[in-house]
DRENTORPA-445309 format. One line per field, with one value per residue: residue number from 1; x, y, z of N, C-alpha, C, CB in turn; residue in one letter. Coordinates in Angstrom, 2 decimals, padded with zeros to 5 digits. Glycine has a CB too. Layout:
! DRENTORPA-445309
nr c(NUM|...)
n_c1 c(X|...)
n_c2 c(Y|...)
n_c3 c(Z|...)
ca_c1 c(X|...)
ca_c2 c(Y|...)
ca_c3 c(Z|...)
c_c1 c(X|...)
c_c2 c(Y|...)
c_c3 c(Z|...)
cb_c1 c(X|...)
cb_c2 c(Y|...)
cb_c3 c(Z|...)
rest c(a|...)
! end
This chain:
! DRENTORPA-445309
nr c(1|2|3|4|5|6|7|8|9|10|11|12|13|14|15|16|17|18|19|20|21|22|23|24|25|26|27|28|29|30|31|32|33|34|35|36|37|38|39|40|41|42|43|44|45|46|47|48|49|50|51|52|53|54|55|56|57|58|59|60|61|62|63|64|65|66|67|68|69|70|71|72|73|74|75|76|77|78|79|80|81|82|83|84|85|86|87|88|89|90|91|92|93|94|95|96|97|98|99|100|101|102|103|104|105)
n_c1 c(056.05|056.37|057.75|060.12|059.69|061.16|060.46|061.96|063.51|061.57|061.00|059.71|058.12|056.08|057.69|058.73|060.94|063.20|065.52|068.10|070.50|072.26|073.66|076.87|077.30|074.69|073.94|075.69|074.73|072.16|072.78|073.95|071.74|070.11|071.59|071.50|068.74|068.24|067.27|066.67|068.31|066.64|064.16|064.53|065.00|062.50|060.83|061.90|061.32|058.52|057.89|058.87|057.19|054.70|055.07|055.21|053.20|052.08|052.36|050.66|048.20|048.04|048.01|045.54|043.92|041.62|042.98|045.35|044.29|043.14|045.44|046.65|044.79|044.85|047.50|049.67|049.75|051.60|054.40|054.47|056.54|057.28|056.83|059.40|059.95|062.31|064.36|064.51|062.11|060.37|061.01|060.04|059.66|059.50|060.98|063.91|067.33|069.04|067.77|067.12|066.52|065.31|063.20|060.83|060.34)
n_c2 c(089.97|093.42|095.45|098.04|100.56|102.70|105.37|106.29|109.40|111.03|113.54|115.79|117.22|118.62|119.93|119.68|120.97|118.87|118.14|115.89|113.58|110.99|107.67|107.40|105.38|104.80|107.24|107.30|105.11|106.04|108.21|106.79|105.28|107.36|108.31|106.03|105.81|108.13|110.41|113.10|113.36|113.98|113.09|110.31|109.77|110.54|108.61|106.24|106.61|106.83|104.28|102.71|103.60|102.68|099.97|099.43|097.97|098.41|101.17|102.00|101.15|102.82|105.29|105.22|105.34|107.02|108.68|109.45|110.91|113.04|114.26|115.06|116.95|118.93|119.82|122.29|122.83|124.25|125.97|129.19|132.02|133.90|137.29|139.41|142.14|144.76|145.59|148.30|149.40|148.40|149.70|152.49|155.65|158.23|158.53|159.87|159.02|158.97|158.14|155.57|152.16|150.54|151.70|151.09|148.47)
n_c3 c(150.11|149.63|146.97|146.48|144.14|141.95|139.87|136.87|136.39|137.64|139.70|140.68|143.10|145.74|148.61|152.08|154.49|156.16|158.48|159.06|160.34|158.81|158.50|156.95|155.02|154.25|153.13|150.94|149.48|148.90|147.24|145.12|144.30|143.46|141.26|139.63|139.15|137.85|139.21|141.54|144.73|146.94|146.06|145.96|148.67|149.71|148.46|149.53|152.27|152.15|151.21|153.36|155.43|154.57|154.83|157.52|159.65|162.25|162.51|160.42|161.42|163.66|162.37|161.15|163.31|165.61|167.48|166.18|164.07|165.44|166.47|164.09|163.14|165.06|165.19|163.71|160.19|158.83|159.79|161.04|161.03|163.96|164.35|165.47|167.46|167.45|170.32|170.73|169.84|171.76|174.13|176.21|174.65|175.64|177.87|179.40|178.63|180.80|183.12|185.54|184.71|186.52|187.76|186.56|187.10)
ca_c1 c(056.72|056.31|059.03|060.27|059.84|061.45|060.25|063.12|063.34|060.41|061.38|059.09|057.06|056.10|058.52|058.89|062.31|063.43|066.95|068.43|071.81|072.17|074.96|077.56|077.08|073.34|073.98|076.36|073.81|071.09|073.36|074.10|070.39|069.65|072.27|070.99|067.36|068.17|066.43|067.34|068.44|065.47|063.09|064.85|064.76|061.04|060.28|062.31|060.54|057.12|057.84|059.05|056.00|053.60|055.39|055.11|051.79|051.65|052.20|049.47|047.05|048.00|047.65|044.11|043.18|041.09|043.99|046.25|043.54|043.00|046.74|046.88|043.92|045.23|048.83|049.72|050.26|052.72|054.91|054.58|057.52|056.75|057.56|060.09|060.20|063.59|064.26|064.38|060.69|059.68|061.32|059.30|060.46|059.40|061.87|065.29|068.25|069.82|067.03|067.36|065.47|064.70|062.03|059.65|060.32)
ca_c2 c(091.19|094.45|095.91|099.46|100.82|104.09|105.74|107.01|110.78|111.69|114.08|117.10|117.14|119.66|119.44|120.36|120.75|117.99|117.95|114.68|113.00|109.56|107.00|107.71|104.32|104.96|108.42|106.91|104.25|106.88|108.92|105.81|104.97|108.54|108.29|104.89|106.04|109.43|111.26|113.87|112.64|114.18|112.21|108.95|109.71|110.55|107.31|105.25|106.83|106.49|102.82|102.19|103.90|101.80|098.61|099.32|097.71|099.06|102.60|102.16|101.03|104.05|106.39|105.11|105.47|108.36|109.47|110.03|111.91|114.21|114.90|115.70|118.11|119.95|120.33|123.21|122.24|125.04|126.82|130.59|132.69|134.91|138.55|139.87|143.57|145.13|146.08|149.76|149.70|147.99|150.63|153.75|156.66|159.52|158.51|160.24|157.90|159.01|157.57|154.15|151.29|149.78|152.42|150.49|147.04)
ca_c3 c(150.48|148.61|146.44|146.22|142.71|141.64|138.48|136.36|135.95|138.24|141.01|140.89|144.08|146.77|149.70|153.36|154.92|157.29|158.62|159.79|160.06|158.53|158.37|155.70|154.03|153.73|152.25|149.70|148.73|148.38|146.09|144.04|143.84|142.72|139.96|138.88|138.74|137.18|140.02|142.57|145.99|147.80|145.57|146.38|150.12|149.89|148.07|150.52|153.49|151.84|151.15|154.72|156.21|154.16|155.23|158.97|159.92|163.48|162.22|159.60|162.33|164.45|161.47|160.89|164.58|165.93|168.19|165.19|163.31|166.32|166.51|162.79|162.95|166.03|164.87|162.57|158.97|158.35|160.86|160.67|161.87|164.85|164.17|166.67|167.40|168.04|171.69|170.69|169.71|172.97|175.21|176.13|173.98|176.32|179.03|179.10|178.72|182.03|184.26|185.80|184.17|187.61|188.23|185.94|187.39)
c_c1 c(056.66|057.70|058.99|060.46|060.03|061.21|061.44|062.73|062.16|060.81|060.83|057.90|057.17|056.83|058.41|060.28|062.34|064.92|067.21|069.83|071.63|073.58|075.56|077.31|075.68|073.29|074.62|075.45|072.64|071.57|073.48|072.74|069.81|070.29|071.68|069.59|067.16|067.18|067.28|067.32|067.21|064.30|063.31|064.57|063.26|060.43|060.66|061.51|059.07|056.95|057.93|057.80|054.83|053.82|055.22|053.63|051.30|051.46|050.94|048.20|046.92|047.52|046.14|043.28|042.67|042.12|044.94|045.55|043.35|044.31|047.01|046.04|044.28|046.55|048.80|050.32|051.47|053.15|055.07|055.60|056.84|057.53|058.15|060.40|061.56|063.38|064.05|062.90|059.94|059.91|060.51|060.19|060.44|060.37|063.28|066.23|069.03|069.07|067.28|066.21|064.79|063.46|060.74|059.49|059.26)
c_c2 c(092.17|094.85|097.41|099.64|102.32|104.32|106.57|108.42|111.53|112.23|115.47|116.96|118.30|119.11|120.30|120.01|119.88|117.76|116.73|114.23|111.50|108.98|107.28|106.65|104.40|106.14|108.08|106.03|105.04|107.67|108.00|105.45|106.14|108.60|107.20|105.15|107.36|110.36|112.07|113.09|112.78|113.31|110.79|108.79|109.69|109.20|106.22|105.39|106.46|104.97|102.23|102.43|103.00|100.36|098.38|099.20|098.42|100.55|102.83|102.05|102.30|105.22|106.39|105.32|106.88|109.25|110.15|111.11|113.18|114.97|115.65|116.95|119.24|120.60|121.25|122.53|122.98|125.97|128.24|131.25|133.77|136.20|139.00|141.34|143.85|145.73|147.59|150.13|149.39|148.95|151.90|154.86|158.00|159.64|158.96|159.07|157.88|158.43|156.09|153.32|150.50|150.47|151.81|149.02|146.65)
c_c3 c(149.32|148.16|146.25|144.73|142.53|140.16|138.04|135.92|136.55|139.61|141.25|141.82|145.06|147.99|150.95|153.86|156.18|157.37|159.51|159.41|159.86|158.41|157.00|154.63|153.43|152.76|150.91|148.84|148.15|147.16|144.89|143.44|143.04|141.34|139.07|138.34|138.01|137.88|140.98|143.88|146.86|147.36|146.05|147.88|150.39|149.56|149.06|151.81|153.28|151.83|152.56|155.57|155.84|154.60|156.74|159.37|161.18|163.28|161.40|160.44|163.15|163.60|161.21|162.16|164.81|166.65|167.21|164.39|164.14|166.39|165.21|162.63|163.90|165.65|163.68|161.35|158.43|159.47|160.33|161.57|162.71|164.64|165.50|166.49|168.01|169.43|171.73|170.61|170.99|174.12|175.06|175.57|174.70|177.48|178.65|179.34|180.03|183.23|184.36|185.25|185.28|188.14|187.68|186.28|188.32)
cb_c1 c(058.18|055.56|059.36|061.46|058.60|062.91|058.92|063.75|063.22|059.19|062.89|058.66|057.11|054.66|059.96|057.76|063.02|062.64|067.63|067.40|072.83|071.36|074.82|079.06|077.29|072.32|074.75|077.66|073.29|070.57|074.74|074.81|069.48|069.96|073.77|070.98|066.45|067.77|065.39|066.68|069.66|065.06|063.02|066.33|065.43|060.41|060.76|063.80|060.65|056.69|058.98|060.27|055.61|053.41|056.80|055.77|051.56|052.67|053.43|049.45|047.20|049.40|048.42|043.79|044.06|039.84|044.78|046.78|042.17|042.56|047.85|046.59|042.47|045.32|049.77|050.54|049.18|052.35|056.25|053.20|058.63|056.81|056.64|061.39|059.10|064.35|065.50|065.16|060.10|060.11|062.83|058.76|059.97|057.99|061.91|065.72|069.20|070.23|065.53|067.54|066.06|065.70|062.13|059.71|061.59)
cb_c2 c(090.90|095.68|095.20|100.07|100.30|104.46|106.52|106.25|110.80|110.72|114.11|117.73|115.80|120.12|119.39|119.95|122.08|116.65|119.22|113.57|113.30|109.29|105.49|107.85|102.95|105.15|109.57|106.16|103.13|107.85|109.50|104.55|104.64|109.83|108.07|103.65|106.00|109.25|110.44|115.27|113.13|115.64|112.26|108.60|110.92|111.63|106.93|105.39|108.29|107.09|102.28|102.83|105.35|101.85|098.27|100.55|096.22|098.81|103.14|101.12|099.79|104.35|106.27|103.75|105.05|108.23|108.58|108.94|111.36|113.78|113.87|114.72|117.72|119.37|119.18|124.45|122.19|125.84|126.28|131.31|133.31|134.45|139.64|139.05|144.37|146.13|145.71|150.35|148.92|146.60|150.96|154.15|156.84|159.75|157.11|161.45|157.94|160.42|157.85|153.89|150.33|149.59|153.89|150.66|146.60)
cb_c3 c(150.89|149.13|145.11|147.02|141.91|142.02|138.28|135.19|134.51|138.35|141.14|139.54|144.83|147.14|149.25|154.40|155.17|157.16|159.22|159.52|161.21|157.24|158.60|155.95|154.67|154.89|152.93|150.01|149.63|149.47|146.45|144.56|145.03|143.51|140.14|139.75|139.95|135.71|140.79|142.73|146.74|147.80|144.03|146.05|150.84|149.01|146.66|150.82|153.93|150.47|150.27|155.38|156.04|152.66|154.83|159.68|160.05|164.60|161.48|158.47|163.26|165.04|160.13|160.29|165.74|166.79|169.17|164.24|162.87|167.73|166.76|161.66|163.15|167.42|164.61|162.93|157.92|157.07|161.41|160.76|161.02|166.32|163.59|166.92|168.13|167.13|172.47|169.49|168.56|173.36|175.23|177.52|172.56|176.80|179.63|179.94|177.57|182.32|184.12|187.31|183.13|188.74|187.83|184.45|187.92)
rest c(m|s|k|l|k|l|e|h|g|v|s|r|i|r|r|a|k|l|q|s|s|i|d|q|t|i|a|e|n|i|e|l|l|a|q|w|s|n|n|e|t|h|y|v|v|n|e|l|l|r|f|a|l|t|q|e|e|d|f|q|k|y|k|a|s|p|a|a|k|a|t|q|s|v|g|p|s|k|v|q|p|t|p|i|k|p|a|i|e|a|a|p|k|s|e|p|s|s|t|s|s|t|a|h|a)
! end
């Protein structure tokens, strides 16, 4: 069985935001592990998840499969916000405000 090994004082990595709720006891243990290893909490969570993913044999087989590679290449790597125009810009400006809006429906 493999062992999880945390390097002390190493927590500078590129991150992506992931929001999740976890059990309080797990959160407390992660905080304690972060204090013990002199790392930030996000680093400890990343290492724990990385370790768990490498231990899951079925997931590793799926990850190596062509279906997983196709999903990874199709999916966007970074979500771009869609610009939203205010409703004022979308309304025709030549129309007087007293006319009914149902005329254009």
